[in-house]
MARLUMDREN-300032 format. One line per 8 residues: number of its first residue (from 1); for each residue x, y, z of N, C-alpha, C. Coordinates in nm, 4 decimals, decimal comma. Example, Ala and Ser with C-alpha at 12.3 -4.5 7.8 and 13.67 -1.06 7.14 Angstrom:
BEGIN
1 = 1,3190 -0,5690 0,7800 1,2300 -0,4500 0,7800 1,3200 -0,3300 0,7800; 1,2850 -0,2250 0,7080 1,3670 -0,1060 0,7140 1,2900 0,0030 0,7870
END
This chain:
BEGIN
1 = -1,5523 2,2388 1,7364 -1,6578 2,2501 1,7553 -1,6961 2,3794 1,7991; -1,6231 2,3824 1,9227 -1,6195 2,5251 1,9912 -1,5826 2,6720 1,9280; -1,4915 2,6263 1,8323 -1,4088 2,7423 1,7762 -1,5285 2,7922 1,6547; -1,6104 2,7009 1,5821 -1,7373 2,7394 1,4958 -1,8329 2,8199 1,5735; -1,8597 2,7550 1,7074 -1,9678 2,8466 1,7662 -1,9380 2,9956 1,7996; -1,7661 3,0290 1,8259 -1,7271 3,1644 1,8809 -1,7438 3,2203 1,7449; -1,7077 3,1617 1,6214 -1,7345 3,2321 1,5047 -1,8623 3,3142 1,4720; -1,9390 3,1940 1,4746 -2,0933 3,2289 1,4717 -2,1144 3,3424 1,5761
9 = -2,1014 3,3601 1,6961 -2,0992 3,4594 1,7647 -2,0760 3,5707 1,7518; -1,9331 3,5616 1,6944 -1,8850 3,7200 1,6521 -1,9592 3,7351 1,5474; -1,9415 3,6498 1,4517 -2,0091 3,7150 1,3328 -2,1706 3,7669 1,3334; -2,2242 3,7143 1,4186 -2,3803 3,7587 1,5007 -2,3874 3,9002 1,5364; -2,2721 3,9137 1,6167 -2,2102 4,0562 1,6895 -2,1908 4,1476 1,6002; -2,1100 4,1103 1,4882 -2,0883 4,2119 1,4020 -2,2073 4,2511 1,3100; -2,2567 4,1551 1,2527 -2,3828 4,2074 1,2028 -2,5008 4,2660 1,2576; -2,5230 4,2686 1,4034 -2,5922 4,3409 1,4656 -2,5552 4,4594 1,4538
17 = -2,4369 4,4637 1,5158 -2,3564 4,6097 1,5276 -2,3801 4,7245 1,3784; -2,3520 4,6213 1,2886 -2,3470 4,7108 1,1683 -2,4912 4,7475 1,1235; -2,5700 4,6610 1,1629 -2,7442 4,7014 1,1211 -2,7699 4,7923 1,2045; -2,7155 4,8304 1,3499 -2,7488 4,9127 1,4142 -2,7130 5,0594 1,3792; -2,6105 5,0469 1,3343 -2,5531 5,1705 1,2825 -2,5709 5,2642 1,1006; -2,6378 5,1223 1,0656 -2,6899 5,1900 0,9081 -2,8230 5,2135 0,9551; -2,9139 5,2667 1,0497 -3,0635 5,2422 1,0208 -3,0682 5,3677 0,9099; -3,2503 5,3415 0,8867 -3,2727 5,4723 0,7792 -3,3310 5,5895 0,8424
25 = -3,3519 5,5818 0,9442 -3,4131 5,7104 1,0329 -3,3438 5,8315 1,0061; -3,3952 5,9279 0,9921 -3,3488 6,0521 0,9434 -3,2122 6,0921 1,0425; -3,1160 6,1331 0,9750 -2,9987 6,1744 1,0467 -3,0043 6,2736 1,1316; -2,9385 6,2811 1,2445 -2,9574 6,4068 1,3312 -2,8045 6,4412 1,3217; -2,7897 6,5957 1,2885 -2,6542 6,6285 1,2758 -2,6222 6,7197 1,4081; -2,7189 6,7568 1,4892 -2,7339 6,8404 1,5915 -2,7594 6,7604 1,6934; -2,7018 6,7180 1,8157 -2,7392 6,6445 1,9374 -2,7675 6,7192 2,0567; -2,8441 6,7469 2,0807 -2,8342 6,8320 2,2119 -2,9413 6,7008 2,3170
33 = -2,8481 6,7199 2,4107 -2,9230 6,5926 2,5419 -3,0521 6,6914 2,5727; -3,1376 6,5888 2,6202 -3,2790 6,6346 2,6949 -3,2402 6,6435 2,8298; -3,2333 6,7756 2,8823 -3,1934 6,8051 3,0330 -3,3237 6,8112 3,1088; -3,4381 6,7800 3,0530 -3,5657 6,8149 3,1530 -3,6188 6,7028 3,1178; -3,6924 6,6567 3,2030 -3,8037 6,5511 3,1849 -3,9390 6,6047 3,2087; -3,9730 6,7009 3,2724 -4,0968 6,7582 3,3025 -4,1673 6,8472 3,1820; -4,2502 6,8989 3,2051 -4,3350 6,9821 3,0932 -4,2470 7,1233 3,0515; -4,2646 7,1658 2,9487 -4,2168 7,3100 2,9169 -4,3049 7,4449 2,9485
41 = -4,2553 7,4870 3,0480 -4,3368 7,5943 3,1220 -4,3535 7,6856 3,0360; -4,2689 7,7236 2,9316 -4,3017 7,8317 2,8359 -4,4180 7,7771 2,7473; -4,4717 7,6713 2,7419 -4,5701 7,6478 2,6551 -4,7098 7,6681 2,6937; -4,7239 7,6642 2,8140 -4,8385 7,7401 2,8928 -4,8672 7,8503 2,9152; -4,9684 7,9004 2,8423 -5,0262 8,0224 2,8272 -5,1681 8,0339 2,9044; -5,1620 8,1325 2,9525 -5,2817 8,1947 3,0292 -5,4054 8,2171 2,9552; -5,5072 8,1717 2,9666 -5,6515 8,1848 2,9017 -5,6951 8,3197 2,9213; -5,7901 8,3753 2,8453 -5,8401 8,5248 2,8576 -5,9388 8,5006 2,9508
49 = -5,9738 8,6304 3,0174 -6,0871 8,6064 3,1114 -6,2237 8,5980 3,0388; -6,2719 8,5117 3,1400 -6,4237 8,4683 3,0749 -6,5137 8,6320 3,0946; -6,5927 8,6298 2,9856 -6,7020 8,7672 2,9742 -6,8255 8,7306 2,8953; -6,9274 8,8024 2,9464 -7,0481 8,7774 2,8811 -7,0530 8,8538 2,7459; -7,0708 8,7790 2,6266 -7,0591 8,8762 2,4982 -7,1953 8,9824 2,4953; -7,1920 9,0791 2,4242 -7,2622 9,1948 2,4216 -7,4033 9,1130 2,3517; -7,3834 9,0078 2,2530 -7,4845 8,9243 2,1829 -7,4253 8,7920 2,1784; -7,5504 8,6959 2,2157 -7,4859 8,5601 2,2066 -7,5102 8,5102 2,0723
57 = -7,5323 8,6079 1,9685 -7,5602 8,5446 1,8304 -7,4220 8,5758 1,7672; -7,3422 8,6354 1,8424 -7,2066 8,6460 1,7796 -7,1011 8,5776 1,8143; -7,1172 8,4689 1,9112 -7,0539 8,3418 1,9573 -7,0016 8,2609 1,8321; -6,9064 8,2206 1,7878 -6,8587 8,1150 1,6917 -6,9430 7,9983 1,7340; -6,9484 7,9139 1,6291 -6,9892 7,7816 1,6320 -6,9178 7,6965 1,7134; -6,9613 7,6249 1,7860 -6,8266 7,5314 1,8587 -6,8088 7,4198 1,7626; -6,6929 7,3812 1,7426 -6,6196 7,2819 1,6484 -6,5476 7,2186 1,7309; -6,5311 7,0798 1,7281 -6,4473 7,0032 1,8013 -6,2988 7,0197 1,7333
65 = -6,2003 7,0409 1,8592 -6,0619 7,0833 1,8026 -6,0484 7,2425 1,7532; -6,1609 7,3261 1,7607 -6,1451 7,4434 1,7101 -6,1066 7,5555 1,8037; -6,1098 7,6469 1,7922 -6,0852 7,7703 1,8686 -6,1923 7,7929 1,9712; -6,1349 7,8678 2,0959 -6,2315 7,9170 2,2002 -6,2156 8,0430 2,1899; -6,2925 8,1552 2,1975 -6,2877 8,2780 2,2178 -6,2086 8,3355 2,3587; -6,1595 8,2263 2,4363 -6,0853 8,2557 2,5460 -5,9519 8,2121 2,5264; -5,9348 8,1475 2,4386 -5,7899 8,0773 2,3926 -5,7097 8,1937 2,3717; -5,5581 8,1481 2,4402 -5,4978 8,2816 2,4065 -5,4414 8,2972 2,2505
73 = -5,4168 8,4208 2,2078 -5,3920 8,4341 2,0837 -5,2547 8,5559 2,0782; -5,1301 8,4969 2,1237 -5,0170 8,6042 2,1583 -4,9795 8,6853 2,0141; -5,0087 8,6236 1,8830 -4,9542 8,6576 1,7759 -5,0553 8,7767 1,7554; -5,1719 8,7882 1,7682 -5,2628 8,8766 1,7230 -5,2694 8,9720 1,8499; -5,2748 8,9485 1,9351 -5,2375 9,0433 2,0676 -5,1070 9,1460 2,0186; -4,9979 9,0624 1,9722 -4,8658 9,1467 1,9484 -4,9006 9,2218 1,8544; -4,9857 9,2051 1,7616 -4,9864 9,2996 1,6396 -5,1093 9,3781 1,6521; -5,2116 9,3486 1,7340 -5,2959 9,4668 1,7864 -5,2096 9,5514 1,8493
81 = -5,1447 9,5116 1,9469 -5,0629 9,6232 2,0345 -4,9652 9,6962 1,9498; -4,9208 9,6429 1,8560 -4,8316 9,7370 1,7699 -4,8873 9,8017 1,6618; -5,0645 9,8135 1,6609 -5,1110 9,8874 1,5812 -5,1654 9,8312 1,4237; -5,1261 9,7130 1,4222 -5,1198 9,6433 1,2717 -5,2741 9,5887 1,2958; -5,3364 9,4762 1,1979 -5,4549 9,4363 1,1726 -5,4630 9,2876 1,2325; -5,4743 9,2294 1,3182 -5,4822 9,0999 1,3765 -5,5548 8,9901 1,2705; -5,6579 9,0482 1,2076 -5,7073 8,9704 1,0837 -5,6251 8,9651 0,9977; -5,5419 9,0400 0,9533 -5,4405 8,9961 0,8516 -5,3649 8,8564 0,8630
89 = -5,3476 8,8101 1,0018 -5,2712 8,6903 1,0276 -5,3503 8,5727 0,9801; -5,4570 8,5828 0,9662 -5,5336 8,4487 0,9034 -5,5664 8,4827 0,7364; -5,5038 8,5607 0,6953 -5,5280 8,5686 0,5361 -5,4465 8,4774 0,5018; -5,4985 8,4017 0,3620 -5,4115 8,3180 0,2919 -5,4176 8,3615 0,1692; -5,3254 8,3347 0,0816 -5,3117 8,3803 -0,0603 -5,2043 8,4997 -0,0774; -5,2323 8,5308 -0,1837 -5,1134 8,6820 -0,2018 -5,1898 8,7677 -0,2354; -5,1630 8,8998 -0,1147 -5,2211 9,0240 -0,1207 -5,1858 9,0924 -0,2378; -5,2676 9,1909 -0,2501 -5,2300 9,2872 -0,3783 -5,1335 9,3671 -0,4045
97 = -5,0880 9,4127 -0,2906 -4,9767 9,4780 -0,2696 -4,8339 9,3734 -0,2874; -4,8356 9,2599 -0,2978 -4,7393 9,1800 -0,2826 -4,7358 9,1204 -0,4362; -4,8121 9,1214 -0,5100 -4,8053 9,0606 -0,6529 -4,7101 9,0945 -0,7339; -4,6826 9,2455 -0,7121 -4,5660 9,2627 -0,7978 -4,4328 9,1832 -0,7891; -4,4121 9,1697 -0,6597 -4,2749 9,1416 -0,6014 -4,2970 8,9822 -0,6625; -4,3874 8,9313 -0,6159 -4,4429 8,7615 -0,6800 -4,3739 8,7555 -0,7921; -4,4452 8,8430 -0,8929 -4,4376 8,8346 -1,0799 -4,2802 8,8411 -1,0789; -4,2182 8,9432 -1,0344 -4,0483 8,9750 -1,0371 -3,9902 8,8580 -0,9781
105 = -4,0043 8,7880 -0,8783 -3,9405 8,6587 -0,8172 -3,9669 8,5595 -0,9074; -4,0676 8,5254 -0,9706 -4,0790 8,4238 -1,0569 -4,0840 8,4583 -1,2377; -3,9950 8,5690 -1,2232 -3,9679 8,5674 -1,3763 -3,8941 8,4668 -1,4799; -3,8372 8,3800 -1,3973 -3,7470 8,2965 -1,4667 -3,8374 8,1790 -1,4570; -3,9309 8,1398 -1,3986 -4,0198 8,0250 -1,3624 -4,0142 7,9769 -1,2350; -4,1045 7,9335 -1,1923 -4,1034 7,8742 -1,0477 -4,1307 7,7044 -1,0485; -4,0519 7,6230 -0,9554 -4,0814 7,4934 -0,9643 -4,1808 7,4472 -0,8282; -4,2991 7,3620 -0,8844 -4,4046 7,3856 -0,7948 -4,3623 7,2920 -0,7060
113 = -4,2464 7,1866 -0,7063 -4,2605 7,1083 -0,5924 -4,0997 7,1386 -0,5110; -4,0874 7,2864 -0,5262 -3,9372 7,3047 -0,4695 -3,9169 7,2894 -0,3261; -4,0028 7,2666 -0,2403 -3,9757 7,2582 -0,1172 -3,9752 7,0925 -0,1009; -4,0398 7,0037 -0,1556 -4,0385 6,8485 -0,1735 -3,8730 6,8459 -0,1962; -3,8465 6,8994 -0,3182 -3,7284 6,8579 -0,3782 -3,6083 6,9214 -0,3057; -3,6119 7,0322 -0,1968 -3,5174 7,0697 -0,1533 -3,5278 6,9738 -0,0005; -3,6313 6,9240 0,0443 -3,6343 6,8390 0,1932 -3,5529 6,7388 0,1082; -3,5812 6,6698 0,0084 -3,4980 6,4978 -0,0599 -3,3882 6,5683 -0,0703
121 = -3,3128 6,6748 -0,1010 -3,1774 6,6775 -0,1251 -3,1202 6,7285 0,0124; -3,1728 6,7828 0,1089 -3,1001 6,8154 0,2498 -3,0833 6,6631 0,3158; -3,2122 6,5899 0,3137 -3,1970 6,4713 0,3647 -3,0945 6,3912 0,2902; -3,0802 6,3815 0,1804 -2,9583 6,3113 0,0984 -2,8213 6,3702 0,1762; -2,8001 6,5097 0,1921 -2,6847 6,5431 0,2239 -2,6650 6,5383 0,3850; -2,7582 6,5206 0,4370 -2,7260 6,4983 0,5951 -2,6837 6,3606 0,6269; -2,7533 6,2671 0,5185 -2,7068 6,0925 0,5313 -2,5557 6,1086 0,4689; -2,5056 6,1997 0,3812 -2,3989 6,1796 0,3639 -2,2930 6,2116 0,4756
129 = -2,3583 6,3285 0,5367 -2,2595 6,3798 0,6338 -2,2967 6,3848 0,7717; -2,3469 6,2785 0,8069 -2,3711 6,2290 0,9244 -2,2670 6,1967 1,0461; -2,1658 6,2393 1,0006 -2,0377 6,2063 1,0841 -1,9864 6,0622 1,0744; -1,8630 6,0645 1,1370 -1,8030 5,9137 1,1401 -1,8944 5,8184 1,2309; -1,8233 5,7010 1,2453 -1,9289 5,6018 1,3347 -1,9066 5,6290 1,4758; -1,7702 5,6762 1,5309 -1,7887 5,7048 1,6812 -1,8233 5,8501 1,6951; -1,8518 5,9432 1,5969 -1,8961 6,0515 1,6318 -2,0659 6,0205 1,6297; -2,1045 5,9560 1,5632 -2,2743 5,8850 1,5669 -2,2921 5,8329 1,7273
137 = -2,1790 5,7457 1,7259 -2,2044 5,6489 1,8697 -2,2412 5,7577 1,9853; -2,1066 5,8659 1,9960 -2,1080 5,9295 2,1018 -2,1987 6,0613 2,0790; -2,2651 6,0731 1,9731 -2,3792 6,1625 1,9652 -2,3224 6,3129 1,9745; -2,2003 6,3235 1,8849 -2,1314 6,4381 1,8773 -2,1906 6,5364 1,7418; -2,1927 6,6759 1,7884 -2,2745 6,7564 1,7331 -2,1615 6,7756 1,5902; -2,2235 6,7412 1,4572 -2,1542 6,7703 1,3521 -2,2330 6,8821 1,2431; -2,3173 6,9364 1,3056 -2,4217 7,0086 1,2175 -2,3083 7,1606 1,1632; -2,2406 7,1742 1,2568 -2,1624 7,3210 1,2008 -2,0729 7,2628 1,0901
145 = -1,9811 7,1937 1,1262 -1,8710 7,1330 1,0202 -1,9627 7,0939 0,9013; -2,0571 7,0077 0,9135 -2,1401 6,9684 0,7689 -2,1779 7,0811 0,6979; -2,2447 7,2061 0,7399 -2,3012 7,3228 0,6960 -2,1809 7,4297 0,6494; -2,0769 7,3943 0,6926 -1,9545 7,4905 0,6645 -1,9396 7,5626 0,5820; -1,9487 7,4665 0,4613 -1,9374 7,5212 0,3153 -2,0482 7,6129 0,2761; -2,1574 7,5927 0,3248 -2,2639 7,7099 0,3083 -2,2499 7,8395 0,3548; -2,1661 7,8458 0,4697 -2,1978 7,9644 0,5574 -2,1242 8,0725 0,4952; -2,1573 8,2030 0,5211 -2,0989 8,3471 0,4398 -1,9830 8,3576 0,5446
153 = -1,8482 8,4119 0,5069 -1,7615 8,4869 0,5923 -1,7938 8,6276 0,5757; -1,8734 8,6771 0,7048 -1,9016 8,8044 0,6878 -1,7997 8,9132 0,6636; -1,6432 8,8648 0,7030 -1,5725 8,9902 0,7073 -1,5112 8,9910 0,5743; -1,4899 8,8704 0,4953 -1,4385 8,8666 0,3534 -1,5463 8,9359 0,2646; -1,6651 8,9189 0,3278 -1,7796 8,9951 0,2152 -1,8161 9,1393 0,2661; -1,7674 9,1526 0,3514 -1,7599 9,3240 0,3714 -1,6681 9,4043 0,3129; -1,5470 9,3289 0,3221 -1,4206 9,3754 0,2451 -1,4356 9,3932 0,1048; -1,5177 9,2706 0,0409 -1,5538 9,2701 -0,1153 -1,6518 9,3975 -0,1428
161 = -1,7407 9,4225 -0,0277 -1,8228 9,5180 -0,0621 -1,7780 9,6641 -0,0613; -1,6844 9,6900 0,0343 -1,6082 9,7686 0,0582 -1,5140 9,8421 -0,0683; -1,4076 9,7424 -0,0947 -1,3615 9,7515 -0,2261 -1,4557 9,7950 -0,3521; -1,5580 9,7421 -0,3435 -1,6576 9,7991 -0,4639 -1,7148 9,9278 -0,4498; -1,6694 10,0124 -0,3350 -1,7112 10,1393 -0,2735 -1,8617 10,1449 -0,2421; -1,9141 10,0319 -0,1802 -2,0554 10,0348 -0,1438 -2,0328 10,1025 0,0358; -2,1311 10,1747 0,0612 -2,1040 10,2400 0,2145 -2,1649 10,0982 0,3016; -2,0980 10,0513 0,3620 -2,1365 9,9260 0,4698 -2,1460 9,9706 0,6275
169 = -2,2282 9,8623 0,6800 -2,1842 9,8874 0,8367 -2,0590 9,8332 0,8978; -2,0419 9,8406 1,0191 -1,9207 9,7433 1,0528 -1,9805 9,6560 1,1008; -1,8759 9,5352 1,1081 -1,9116 9,4114 1,1381 -1,8556 9,4028 1,2795; -1,9117 9,2707 1,3439 -1,8333 9,2444 1,4869 -1,6962 9,1720 1,4477; -1,6135 9,2174 1,5670 -1,4649 9,1861 1,5445 -1,4366 9,0215 1,5249; -1,3373 9,0025 1,4413 -1,3219 8,8600 1,4192 -1,2752 8,7731 1,5363; -1,3176 8,6504 1,5540 -1,3156 8,5649 1,6667 -1,1928 8,4840 1,6203; -1,0806 8,4694 1,7320 -0,9770 8,4041 1,7002 -0,9994 8,2732 1,6862
177 = -0,9262 8,2044 1,5680 -0,9674 8,0914 1,5273 -1,0785 8,0375 1,4229; -1,1347 8,1385 1,3980 -1,2484 8,1425 1,2736 -1,1785 8,1439 1,1463
END
């Protein structure tokens, strides 16, 4: 009788272990430990100084969850500092100057659902290349090994272009073991 109970306990443990290893959550190929438990100090941006507007009619209508004129706008501030137009950041659609490029890039047709298709294919790829059981249990990074087939060998590509007669810049020296 005790032998039977021991088999059932062992079978239960084995089933639990296999179920835990075969979860359907999104696979993580790159595992970084969370080294901090506190807030991210780089996510805190100072607000702009309060000042009375020239006219209260130009104030935006308050909207719940909307922006405020004292909210930090680092992207727009950087564009303005470099001489650009911050209003272009909020523009949507295709600008007139880019229409020729868009037409040329789509000359053989465009798949409307390409982002969804690529996301689905990448998820399948990550599930297939999620590492071995012990790598998953130990949370070993398998990202670089998994995507190695898609990486470009810069030195071989540089040699190919130079053989073709193209002028090329130099490349960093080859790292031993690459």
